[in-house]
DRENFI-331175 format. One record per residue (C-alpha): x, y negated, z; residue in three letters. Coordinates in steps of 0.02 Angstrom, whole numbers, padded with zeros to 5 digits, always signed. Example, Ala and Ser with C-alpha at 12.3 -4.5 7.8 and 13.67 -1.06 7.14 Angstrom:
DRENFI-331175
+00615+00225+00390ala +00684+00053+00357ser 
end
This chain:
DRENFI-331175
+00455+01251-01042met +00353+01373-00938ser +00179+01425-00990ser +00039+01379-00871ser -00081+01505-00949glu -00042+01631-00814ser -00086+01514-00670ile -00253+01553-00591leu -00358+01395-00579pro -00388+01432-00395arg -00263+01516-00278pro -00318+01689-00216pro -00397+01681-00043ala -00281+01816+00022asp -00122+01744-00055gly +00001+01615+00009pro -00054+01434+00019gln -00030+01344-00147arg +00062+01179-00163val +00046+01084-00326ile +00189+00960-00353ile +00161+00823-00482val +00329+00766-00549gly +00492+00861-00574ala +00616+00726-00530gly +00741+00751-00389leu +00609+00724-00254gly +00484+00842-00333gly +00614+00978-00360leu +00679+00960-00182ala +00499+00980-00123cys +00481+01136-00229ala +00635+01214-00149met +00579+01166+00027ala +00404+01235+00001met +00471+01397-00074his +00582+01427+00077tyr +00434+01399+00194gln +00336+01535+00102gly +00215+01437-00008phe +00164+01464-00188glu +00232+01317-00287val +00163+01249-00451val +00253+01102-00534ile +00174+00994-00669phe +00287+00872-00764glu +00219+00758-00900lys +00376+00745-01008val +00412+00886-01131arg +00601+00883-01116gln +00724+00816-00989phe +00863+00704-01050leu +01023+00655-00960arg +00950+00492-00899leu +01014+00366-00773gly +01188+00337-00707asp +01267+00341-00534ser +01176+00427-00393leu +01234+00477-00220gly +01186+00621-00108leu +01228+00598+00076gly +01272+00731+00203glu +01096+00717+00275asn +01027+00784+00110ala +01167+00906+00071leu +01141+01004+00233lys +00960+01035+00182leu +01003+01078+00003leu +01133+01202+00064lys +00996+01295+00160arg +00901+01305-00004trp +01050+01380-00095gly +01117+01224-00178leu +01279+01145-00119his +01446+01186-00200asp +01380+01141-00373glu +01334+00968-00309leu +01502+00939-00227ile +01588+00983-00390ala +01493+00847-00482ile +01532+00707-00361gly +01666+00573-00363asn +01827+00639-00288lys +01898+00474-00226ser +01924+00474-00037pro +01897+00286-00022asp +01805+00140-00101met +01865-00040-00109his +01761-00197-00089ile +01843-00338-00187arg +01829-00525-00214arg +01742-00568-00376trp +01868-00682-00462his +02037-00604-00421asp +02000-00426-00364gly +02077-00451-00192lys +02029-00305-00080ile +01922-00372+00062leu +01877-00205+00142ala +01913-00020+00117thr +01800+00120+00177gln +01787+00308+00157pro +01676+00342+00006leu +01568+00453+00116met +01513+00296+00210asp +01424+00239+00052met +01324+00377-00025ala +01414+00539+00005gly +01453+00617-00162tyr +01421+00501-00310ile +01388+00582-00478gly +01280+00561-00632his +01095+00573-00592arg +01068+00685-00745gly +01198+00810-00686asp +01121+00820-00512tyr +00949+00839-00590his +01012+00982-00698asp +01077+01072-00541cys +00908+01051-00455phe +00818+01119-00609ile +00931+01272-00619lys +00907+01312-00434arg +00718+01296-00446val +00721+01413-00596asn +00830+01536-00500gln +00699+01539-00363leu +00568+01588-00491gly +00473+01425-00480ile +00408+01378-00653pro +00416+01197-00709ile +00269+01165-00824his +00333+01033-00945met +00217+00925-01051gly +00078+00944-00923his +00016+00770-00881glu -00100+00752-00731val -00234+00626-00775val -00354+00647-00628glu -00345+00690-00444tyr -00497+00751-00348asn -00471+00716-00165asp -00628+00804-00104asp -00587+00967-00194glu -00397+00952-00185cys -00377+00977-00371ser -00288+00902-00520val -00349+00891-00698thr -00226+00895-00842leu -00235+00795-01002lys -00289+00953-01094asp -00444+00963-00982gly -00395+01107-00870arg -00416+01092-00682thr -00311+01175-00547phe -00346+01186-00361trp -00223+01195-00216ala -00210+01185-00028asp -00095+01034-00043leu -00053+00916-00187ile +00110+00819-00179val +00125+00661-00283gly +00311+00652-00323ala +00276+00554-00482asp +00394+00409-00454gly +00387+00221-00440ile +00237+00208-00557lys +00143+00344-00464ser -00037+00377-00515arg -00061+00476-00355ala -00018+00321-00252arg -00168+00229-00322glu -00281+00370-00263leu -00205+00369-00089val -00217+00180-00071leu -00385+00161-00157gly -00322+00017-00265phe -00191-00019-00398gln -00024-00058-00317asp +00058-00187-00428lys +00245-00219-00414pro +00313-00386-00354lys +00474-00463-00412ser +00617-00445-00289ser +00707-00591-00370gly +00846-00475-00428tyr +00886-00365-00577ala +01022-00241-00624cys +01118-00222-00784tyr +01172-00040-00790arg +01292+00050-00907ala +01364+00227-00914phe +01480+00279-01055phe +01632+00382-01103lys +01798+00320-01036gly +01871+00329-01211asp +01785+00163-01246val +01913+00082-01130leu +02072+00171-01185arg +02137+00019-01280asn +02094-00109-01146val +02256-00138-01048pro +02179-00236-00903glu +02065-00094-00845cys +02183+00054-00860gln +02202+00067-00671ser +02017+00113-00662leu +02038+00261-00780leu +02182+00354-00696lys +02073+00449-00573glu +01904+00448-00489asp +01874+00283-00403cys +01737+00169-00337val +01760-00019-00329asn +01637-00155-00283ile +01662-00337-00330trp +01559-00462-00228ile +01520-00641-00273gly +01387-00771-00238glu +01215-00697-00271asp +01293-00555-00371met +01390-00394-00352his +01460-00262-00468leu +01484-00078-00425val +01605+00022-00534gln +01618+00211-00533asn +01744+00322-00627thr +01704+00507-00643leu +01801+00659-00704arg +01969+00567-00697asn +01917+00435-00821gly +01810+00538-00938glu +01654+00442-00886glu +01634+00262-00829phe +01490+00170-00749asn +01455-00007-00690trp +01302-00088-00612ile +01283-00276-00595ile +01151-00339-00473thr +01109-00522-00499his +00976-00654-00469lys +00835-00641-00595asp +00679-00745-00625thr +00614-00660-00782glu +00437-00596-00790asp +00417-00424-00714ile +00437-00280-00835lys +00465-00127-00730glu +00554-00006-00845ser +00701+00115-00835trp +00732+00099-01022phe +00730-00086-01063gln +00887-00128-01164pro +00999-00263-01093gly +01076-00405-01192asn +01265-00382-01183met +01293-00564-01231asp +01198-00613-01073asp +01303-00492-00972val +01467-00559-01041arg +01412-00735-00996glu +01367-00677-00821leu +01541-00607-00784ile +01642-00753-00852lys +01782-00794-00731gly +01772-00625-00644trp +01925-00517-00609asp +01993-00459-00778glu +02013-00282-00712thr +01825-00259-00722ile +01775-00403-00836ala +01881-00330-00977ser +01786-00165-00961ala +01617-00250-00960val +01656-00354-01114arg +01687-00201-01224val +01540-00101-01156thr +01434-00053-01307pro +01262-00065-01225ser +01171-00073-01059cys +00999-00065-00980leu +00911-00211-00896asp +00819-00147-00743trp +00708-00271-00652lys +00711-00227-00468ile +00532-00233-00410cys +00472-00234-00231tyr +00329-00138-00155arg +00268-00173+00019ala +00269-00029+00144pro +00111+00074+00127leu -00018+00093+00266pro -00026+00279+00228thr +00057+00410+00119trp -00092+00527+00132val -00264+00529+00049ser -00426+00521+00147lys -00447+00709+00146ser -00268+00731+00206gly -00234+00855+00066arg -00143+00742-00057ile +00023+00671+00002ala +00152+00557-00076leu +00339+00590-00076leu +00497+00499-00132gly +00486+00345-00243asp +00297+00357-00247ser +00291+00303-00064cys +00466+00247-00009his +00570+00178-00155pro +00744+00118-00111his +00858-00018-00180leu +01018+00042-00264pro +01118-00035-00120thr +01036+00084+00003ser +01122+00231-00085ala +00990+00341+00000gln +00841+00356-00118gly +00870+00537-00169ala +00932+00585+00004ser +00778+00516+00091gln +00665+00603-00036ala +00754+00766+00006thr +00727+00736+00191glu +00542+00700+00161ser +00526+00863+00062ala +00600+00962+00206ala +00487+00879+00335val +00327+00901+00234leu +00363+01084+00201ala +00404+01121+00383leu +00250+01027+00444cys +00144+01136+00328met +00224+01290+00405lys +00205+01233+00585leu +00025+01176+00561ala -00029+01346+00497gly -00159+01393+00368arg -00310+01281+00356gly -00227+01135+00444asn -00161+01034+00297val -00224+00864+00361pro -00132+00893+00524leu +00027+00935+00428ala +00021+00784+00312thr -00023+00658+00448arg +00119+00719+00558val +00235+00713+00406tyr +00202+00530+00370glu +00219+00480+00552lys +00382+00574+00573leu +00456+00496+00417arg +00400+00315+00411phe +00515+00228+00534asp +00674+00314+00475arg +00634+00285+00292val +00590+00103+00325arg +00754+00069+00411gln +00848+00157+00271ser +00760+00044+00145gln +00801-00112+00243leu +00983-00061+00257ser +00992-00081+00068gly +00920-00257+00079glu +01037-00301+00221asp +01191-00243+00125leu +01143-00336-00033arg +01115-00496+00066asn +01280-00479+00158arg +01376-00452-00004trp +01291-00597-00092his +01317-00721+00050asn +01484-00669+00124ala +01590-00789+00020leu +01472-00937+00016lys +01525-01024+00176his +01709-00981+00189leu +01829-01126+00197asn +01986-01126+00090asp +02112-01003+00160gly +01988-00929+00283glu +01988-00740+00296asp +01831-00635+00289leu +01793-00513+00429asp +01793-00344+00337pro +01654-00281+00449asp +01538-00414+00378asp +01536-00329+00208ile +01557-00145+00250lys +01424-00019+00205ile +01338+00042+00363lys +01257+00206+00316asn +01360+00320+00426arg +01225+00332+00560trp +01109+00415+00434leu +01216+00568+00401tyr +01214+00672+00562pro +01024+00678+00556phe +00945+00849+00527asp +00769+00823+00461ala +00712+01000+00499glu +00782+01002+00676ala +00703+00833+00710asp +00535+00896+00648thr +00540+01049+00761arg +00588+00942+00911glu +00454+00811+00885arg +00315+00923+00821trp +00230+00962+00989pro +00210+00780+01040glu +00169+00711+00868met +00048+00850+00820ser -00047+00823+00983ala -00061+00638+00944lys -00119+00671+00767val -00247+00801+00824lys -00321+00669+00938ser -00328+00543+00796glu -00409+00668+00677leu -00540+00715+00807glu -00583+00533+00840ser -00574+00482+00658gly -00463+00336+00706asn -00303+00359+00605ile -00167+00235+00651thr -00095+00158+00491pro +00091+00171+00461leu +00104-00013+00424phe -00007-00166+00425gly -00096-00285+00540glu -00222-00152+00592glu -00089-00045+00674gly -00005-00082+00839pro +00181-00126+00832pro +00292+00023+00862arg +00467+00014+00930val +00601+00060+00804leu +00777+00088+00863thr +00909-00014+00770val +01078+00069+00755arg +01249+00016+00695asp +01350+00103+00559ala +01396+00247+00674tyr +01229+00275+00757gly +01257+00173+00914lys +01097+00094+00975val +01105-00095+00955lys +00927-00151+00989asp +00747-00096+00989ala +00616-00206+00907val +00437-00190+00844pro +00453-00107+00675ser +00314-00210+00597gln +00402-00375+00625tyr +00589-00356+00624ser +00703-00208+00597val +00875-00273+00553leu +00944-00441+00610pro +00885-00577+00493gly +00760-00467+00402leu +00573-00453+00416thr +00460-00320+00344val 
end
């Protein structure tokens, strides 16, 4: 824990611009690195007193890794990730391989979220950026661009970034109302444990020999399995239909008897592993509609990551898109220059919204394709592998910083005009005119262009 006693309540007038980041998750730490490299003073407040190795599988795509490499963090992340070259998509009841893809087509390097988080923390510390643990922000003042901590102290900044996750308090300030979650109709059972638990289970030994990723798909359900460190660690995630009351929590224990009932009749290779799993978490997947803005009225408080663009697990892009957003916000602050924070934040949200929205919808599209692929097949009919393949490849060549530099002149001119007129076009909603969003296939080839407010991917509406 770093002491905040040495932080001046207000940044010196002749010093670098100050950015306060609320939340030290992956998105907040990526933002800290990005802001540091653009020359800003960075202050991080995190409400928990100690980080634990929480979560399970998480992927970082090439689009994020190229940015992290510029911030001095790369090889450590590669070392953590799953070393399997391919992943297999299998039929639920017999394990028949229906499609095989390079693992990089899914999520890049898949590792344990806690291990990635630890690497981010170490790099932020190396850069001399203190993380102030046990410092809960209880109030935001939009007019003064300040935050007040639970202990009563207030700190001012040029920009405040709300990277405080899915239950963001900053989001309520930006929206002006409480943003309640809505049930998506799905939930995940999630488990991560030592591979030794499975050493005496003959049916699943093939999953322990080396790093591997397998996905079993069935009707209205799929299971993703991940082996790390050549069998030392094992992870599975079951996404299934769920009609329980919403309880949005990362820590709700799951009932393993319910899980065992759910996977009855499934391929013994994975069902045998699930049956002996000691415990799991029950994560209700909640939906939040796209926001009309990610920026407060003053333009000096901005949202980032899960606080404004949460992703489904099937998108495999949540952390990567948060990293992109961090890079774009920091560069916009640099390009806008001192005293132009509202210009920077408004350009940031406009540059990011369409790409993030399509990335989110890709996760919905994949889940729906997996859950429906086998429903209408006749006996003996083969499935087209392309119908169930993950189509994230188009996301990876993108360079968020290069894109920002290229689009800055046009977008900043547009935003300046909006700020002068006081007529800010919302990102999403009936008030805003439809914008054209390019739809691409798995490899970036343009397939179609449609109004982003009505339809983005075939068969999906937003």
